C-alpha positions in Angstrom: -16.5 -5.3 29.1 -18.4 -5.4 26.2 -22.0 -6.6 25.7 -23.2 -8.1 23.1 -25.9 -5.2 22.8 -22.4 -2.7 22.4 -20.7 -5.3 20.1 -23.5 -5.2 17.7 -23.8 -1.6 18.2 -21.2 -1.0 16.5 -20.7 -4.3 13.8 -23.6 -3.1 12.6 -22.9 0.4 12.3 -19.3 -0.5 10.6 -21.0 -2.5 7.9 -24.3 -0.3 7.8 -21.4 2.5 6.6 -20.5 0.3 4.6 -22.7 -0.2 2.9 -23.4 3.7 2.9 -20.9 4.0 1.0 -21.5 1.1 -2.0 -24.9 2.3 -2.7 -22.9 6.3 -2.5 -21.0 5.0 -4.9 -23.5 3.4 -7.0 -22.6 -0.1 -9.7 -20.0 1.5 -11.5 -18.1 2.9 -9.0 -18.4 0.5 -6.4 -16.7 -1.7 -9.0 -13.6 0.0 -9.6 -10.6 -0.7 -8.1 -7.9 2.0 -7.7 -4.7 1.8 -10.2 -2.4 0.1 -7.9 -0.9 -3.3 -7.9 -3.2 -5.2 -5.6 -5.9 -2.8 -5.2 -10.0 -4.2 -4.6 -12.9 -2.7 -5.1 -15.1 -1.7 -2.8 -18.4 -3.8 -3.7 -14.9 -6.5 -3.5 -14.2 -5.7 0.4 -17.5 -5.8 1.4 -18.2 -9.0 0.3 -14.9 -10.3 1.8 -16.8 -8.6 5.2 -19.8 -10.3 4.8 -17.6 -13.2 4.0 -15.9 -13.4 7.2 -18.8 -12.7 9.0 -20.6 -15.9 7.9 -17.0 -18.2 8.1 -16.5 -16.6 11.6 -20.0 -15.9 13.2 -21.4 -18.5 11.4 -18.7 -21.3 11.2 -16.4 -21.4 13.6 -19.6 -20.1 16.8 -22.5 -21.0 15.6 -21.9 -24.3 14.6 -22.8 -23.3 10.2 -20.6 -25.1 8.1 -19.2 -22.7 5.2 -17.0 -23.6 2.1 -15.5 -20.2 1.9 -12.3 -19.7 -0.9 -10.7 -15.7 0.8 -9.3 -14.9 -2.9 -12.5 -15.7 -4.1 -13.8 -12.6 -1.9 -12.5 -10.1 -3.6 -12.6 -11.2 -7.1 -16.9 -10.8 -6.5 -18.1 -7.6 -8.3 -21.7 -6.5 -9.1 -24.3 -5.1 -8.9 -25.2 -2.7 -5.1 -28.7 -3.5 -4.7 -28.4 -7.0 -3.7 -25.1 -6.6 -1.5 -26.7 -4.0 0.8 -29.4 -6.8 1.2 -26.9 -8.7 2.0 -25.5 -6.6 4.5 -29.0 -6.2 5.9 -29.5 -10.2 5.9 -26.0 -10.0 7.9 -26.9 -7.5 10.5 -30.4 -9.5 10.8 -28.8 -13.4 11.1 -25.3 -11.5 13.5 -28.0 -10.5 16.3 -29.3 -14.7 16.3 -25.7 -15.7 16.4 -24.3 -13.0 19.1 -27.2 -14.3 21.1 -27.1 -17.7 20.7 -22.6 -17.1 21.5 -20.9 -19.2 24.5 -18.5 -16.5 24.9 -15.9 -18.5 27.0 -16.2 -21.7 24.6 -13.5 -22.8 22.8 -13.9 -22.8 19.0 -10.8 -25.3 18.5 -9.3 -23.0 15.5 -6.7 -20.6 16.3 -6.9 -17.3 16.2 -4.9 -15.3 14.1 -1.9 -13.6 16.1 -4.0 -15.6 19.1 -1.6 -17.8 21.0 -3.1 -18.4 24.0 -6.8 -21.2 23.3 -9.1 -18.9 20.5 -12.8 -19.1 22.2 -16.1 -17.5 20.6 -14.9 -13.5 22.2 -11.9 -13.9 20.4 -13.5 -14.9 17.2 -16.4 -13.0 17.4 -13.8 -9.2 18.4 -11.6 -11.2 15.0 -14.0 -10.4 12.7 -14.8 -7.1 14.1 -11.5 -5.6 13.7 -12.0 -6.3 10.1 -14.5 -5.3 9.4 -14.1 -1.8 11.2 -10.5 -1.8 8.6 -12.3 -2.2 5.5 -14.2 0.5 7.1 -11.8 2.5 7.2 -10.6 2.1 3.8 -13.3 1.5 2.0 -14.1 5.8 2.9 -10.5 6.7 2.0 -11.1 4.2 -1.5 -14.8 6.4 -1.8 -13.1 9.4 -1.4 -10.1 8.3 -4.2 -12.0 7.5 -6.7 -14.8 9.8 -6.2 -11.5 12.8 -7.1 -9.8 10.4 -9.6 -13.5 10.0 -11.8 -13.7 14.2 -11.6 -10.0 14.5 -12.7 -11.5 12.2 -15.3 -14.7 13.7 -17.4 -13.3 17.0 -16.5 -10.0 16.4 -19.4 -12.9 14.5 -21.4 
């Protein structure tokens, strides 16, 4: 069974990896969307992950009431610096929330796709899978955005 410390290690690794991507891209490219219908920017994807953690861990697991507008999460844009600061603050709060979690306590809301009664452990793993999936997505987005940007600069 995974320990709380191991869980936090892997969550922090994914979140700091995502923060590194938006830092590498900078304010302009981190807010750029790929030329596909419904595409999101790396900034928006990281914002979504932070909001998902705030809801699934902060609200569902820790009991802090959070208003969530999932659609708006993907419309977010802005400077990278404050977003990276949110990552650091989220990792710190995540450590406190996970330390206080009772993994087997029922949460009263279903974890998507899980057909039995969901508990805090299921909520924690649900948000983990979301974060690591988006981390991989952002790695591909970064490479494509850099490629497109270099191609654009070479033809100007």
